[in-house]
N, C-alpha and C positions, 0 to 999 in steps of 0.2 A: 854656415852663416852665424852660428853661436860663437865659434872660434873667432870669426872676424869681429863680431860685436865686442867680445871680451878684449881683443887686442886694441880696438879703437877706444874702449873705455879706459884701458890702461894708459894710452896715449893722452886721453883727456885729463886724467889725473896728474900726469907728468907736466902737462902744459899749465894746469892751474897752479901747481906747485911752483913752477918757474915764475908765473905771473905774480904770485903772492910775494916771492922773494924780491922781484924787481920793484914792485910797488912799495913794499916796506922800506927797502934800502933807499930808494929815490926820495920818498917823503922825509926820511931822517937826514938826508944829505942837503936838503933845501935850507937856505939861510933863514935865520929868524928863530925865535923862541916862542913856543906855544903859550907858556905861562905869561910871558910879557905881553903877547897879543891879547890874551884874555883879561889880564888885570890892568894893562896900561903901563906906560913908561914910568909913572910915579909910584908904582908898587914897591914895597920894601922887600929887602932881601929875604926876610923871614917869610913873608907871605908868598913870594915866588917859590921858595923852597918847599913850603907847605903844599902848594898846588902841584908842583912837580911830583911830590910824593904821593899825593892823592891819585894823580893820573898815571902813576907808575913810570914816569919819565926819568926818575933817578936810578932806575935799575939798568943793568947791562943790556946792551942792544939784543944779544942773543936771547936773553930772558923775555924781553918785550916781544920778540918775534914768535917765540914758542907759545907765549900766552895768546898772541893774536891768532896763531895757527890753530891752537886747541879750540879757541872760541869760534873760529870760522868753520871748523869741522862740525860743530854743533849748531851752526846757524846764528851764532851770537858774535857780532863784530864789535861789540862794545856800545858806548853811548856817545852821541854827538857832543863835541866839546862846545859848540855854539848853542845848541838848542836843548841840550840835556835830554834828548830823546833817543830811542834805539837807532843806531846808524842804519841797520838793514831795513828798518821800517821806513826811514826817509827815502831810501833807494827804491823800495817797493812802491811807495806813494807817488814818486816822480816817474817811474818807468812807464805806466800806461800812456802818458802824454807822448813820450818818445816812441813808444811802440805804434801808436796810432799814426803819428807823423811818418814814421819809417814805412809802415805797411802801405800807407796812402801813396807815398812817393814811389815805392817799389811797384805797386799795382800800376801806376801811371807809366813807369818806365817799361814794364813788361808788356802791357796791352798795347802800347804804341810802338815800342822799339822792335819787338819781334816781327809784327806785320810789316813795318817799314823795312827791316833787313831782308825779309823774304821777297818783297816787291823789288827792292834794289837789286837783289841777286838775279831775279827772273828777267829784269830789264837792264842787265848789264850793258854798259856802254852807251845807253841812251840818255836823253835829257832828264828822264825820270830818275835814273840812277844818280846823276850829278846833283839833281835838286834834293835828293835825300841825303847823300853822303857829305855834301859840302857843309850844311848846317851842323853836322855832328862834330866837325873840327872845332867849331865855335863852342859847342856844348862841352867838349872835353877840356878846353883851355880857359873857359870863362870862370873867373873866381865866384864862388857862391855868395860871398858877402857883398860883392859889387852887384851881382844879378838881383839879390834880394832887395838891396837898397833902391835899384833902378825900378824894380817891379812895384815897390811901395810908392815911389814917386809917380809912376805912370797910372797904375790901376787904382791906387787909393787916394793920392793927393790930387792929381790932375783930373781923372775921369770919375773918381768917387764910386767906382763899381764894387770894390771889395774893401773889407775892414782893414785898418792899419795893422792890428795885431791882437794878441790875446786869444782866448778860447771862446769867449761870449761877450756880447755887449756889456758895458758897464752898467751895473744896477740890476742885471738879470742873474738870479740865483736858482740853482736846481740841485737836487740830490745826485751825488756821484758815487753810486755803488761799485762801479767798475773802473772809474777813472778815465774811460774812453768817452770823449765828449759826444760823438755821434751816437754811440750806444746808449749813453745815459739820457740823452735827449729823446731817443726813441722810446726808452722805457718810461719816460715821463708822460708819454702819450700826447705830446704837444707838437704838432707839425712845424709850427713857427720856430721852435727851439732846434729841431733837426736842421731846418734850412740855415739858421744862424751858425750852427756848428759846422756845416758844410762850407758855408761862405768863409768862415775864419780859417778853414783848413786849406782852401784852394791855393792861395799864394805860397804858404810855407811848403806844401807838398810839391808844387810845381817847381819851386826853386831847388829843393833838395833833389828832385827827380832828374834834373838836367844832366848831370854827369853820367849816372847809371843808364839813362835813356840813350845817350850818345854811344856809350860802350856797348850796350846790348845790340843796338842797331848795327854797328860796324862788325861786331863779332858774328851776329847772325848772318849777315851778308857774306862775310869771309868763309864761314863754315858751309853755307849753302853752296857757294861757288866751288868749294873743294869737294863736296859730296857729289855735285853734279857730274864730275868726270870720273867717278869710280866705276870699276868694272861691273859691279852687281847692278848699278843703275842702267848701264847700257844693256845688260842682259834683260832687265825688267822691260825696257822699252822694246827690245827685240822680240820679246814674247807677246807684244801687242797690248800690254796693259794701258789703260787710259792714263793720259798725262797727269791728270789730277791725282790719281792714286799713286803714281810714281813719285810725285812731289810730296805728298803727305806721308806715305808709308815708307819710302825708301830714302828720300833726300832729306826732308825736314826732320824725321825721327832721328836719323844719324847726326844731323847738325845740332840737334838740341842738347846733346850730351855735354859738349863744352859750354854751350850757352847756359845750361843749368848750373855748371860750376860758377860762372860769372855771376849769375843771379844770387846763388848762395853766398858768395863772397861779398857782394854788394849789400845784401841784407845785414851781414855782420858789421860791415864798414859803416853803413847808414845808422845803425843802432849806436855805434860808438862815435860817430862823427857829426851828429846833428847839433853840435855846440853852437856854431855860428848862426845856423838857421833859427834855433831856439832863442838865441840872444837878440837877433834882429827883429823877430816877430813876437817877442815877449811871451814865450811859451815856457811854463814851469816844468820843463822836462828833466831827464836824467843828466843830460850834457851840461845844462846850466847849473844844476845842483853840484856837479863834479867841479866846475870852474870856481864856484863860490867857495866850495870846501877846500880846494887847493889854496886859494888866496888867503883863507883864514886858518890854514895848517890844521884843518880838522881831519886828523889821521883816520879815525874810525870810519867816517863817511867816505873818504877817498878810497880806503882799502876795500870797504864793502862794495862800492860801486865798480871798482876795477875788477874785482873777482867775479861779480855778478855779470858784467859785460862779457868778460872772457869765457865764462860758462856758457852764456847764450851763444857766443860766436862759435865755440867748439861744437855745441849741440847742433847748430845749424849746419855746419860743415859735415857732421855725421849724418844728418838727415839727407843732405845732398848726395853723399856717397851711397846711401841706401836706395835713393831714387834711380841711381844708375842701373840697378838691376831690373827696374821696371822698363826702362827705355832700351836697354841693350841685353838681349838673351844670352850673349857670350859671357857677360859678367855674371848673370844669374847662374849659369851652369858651373862657373868656376867657384 
C-alpha cells in the first residue's frame, strides 16, 4: 500500500508540474498587455516600462516561470495585479462557495441517481425503466446555462418560490468564519438564516446536479445489469440466499466500483466547471473569480486557481482509488 501511495504521489507531482507549465504558457500567449490594462491606453511609454519592470514582465519567460514555480512550491503565488492582495488568499476565499455548491450538487446527484439506477435495472424493460432512463437523455444533453435561466424564470420570476440569486437576501449580513453559507448560518444560531441559505442554494445546486445525476443513473443501471448475469450472482442465488442480500452484497457492491469512479470524476469536474452556474446565480465562487482574472490578465490569480483546482482534482482521484480497496477485496489483497 505504501508503494502504491508513493507511486500515486509521484504521478500527482508530475500532473501538477504539467498543469503549471500549460497554465503559465497559455496566459503568456493571450493577446493584450497587462501593463496597458492596468494603466490604460493613455499611459506613457516610461510608466508602462516601469510597471512591467515592477511586475517582472520584462524578464525572460523562463525566468518568470521558475520564479512562479519557486513561489508555488512555497505556497506563494504572488500578488493579484488587480487588488494588490495575495493571489492564493483570493483563491482560498472564493473556494468555500464553490465547494458548498459542488458538494450540494453531488449529494443530490448521488442520493437520487444511484437509487434510480438500481430501480431501473431491477425493472428492466418495464414502463418504470423507461420513465427513469428517458429523462436522463435530456439531463445529459441539456445546456446548464439554458437550464439555469429557465429555472430562474419559472421558480423565481413566475412562481416566486425561490430567490433569484446570491447567497443571502440583500441587507442581511452575518459572520463567515468558514465561508460556507449554510455552516456559517448554523453557527450564528439563527434558524431563519439557515433556511435562507438553503433556499439560495437549491436552484444552483439542482442546476449543476443535472448532468452528474443523469450520468450516475445511467451508469448505475448499466453496471447493475452487467453484474446480474455474472456467475457468482447465479451461485449466490443457487445457495438460497435472500434476493435482497444478493442485490446488496453481490450485485450492487460490484456495480458501485465503476460508479464510484464516475462520482469522483464528477466531483473534480464540478469543482472546476461551476463557472456558468456561479455566473447565472451571482455566486462569488472560484469559477467566477477565475473568469474575471482571465479577462483582466491577472496572472497570479489564474495560476494560483488553476494549480489549486488541479491539486484538488488529483487528490479526489487518489481518494477514489483508495476506496476501491474497501469495495473490492481483490484490490485490497493486491
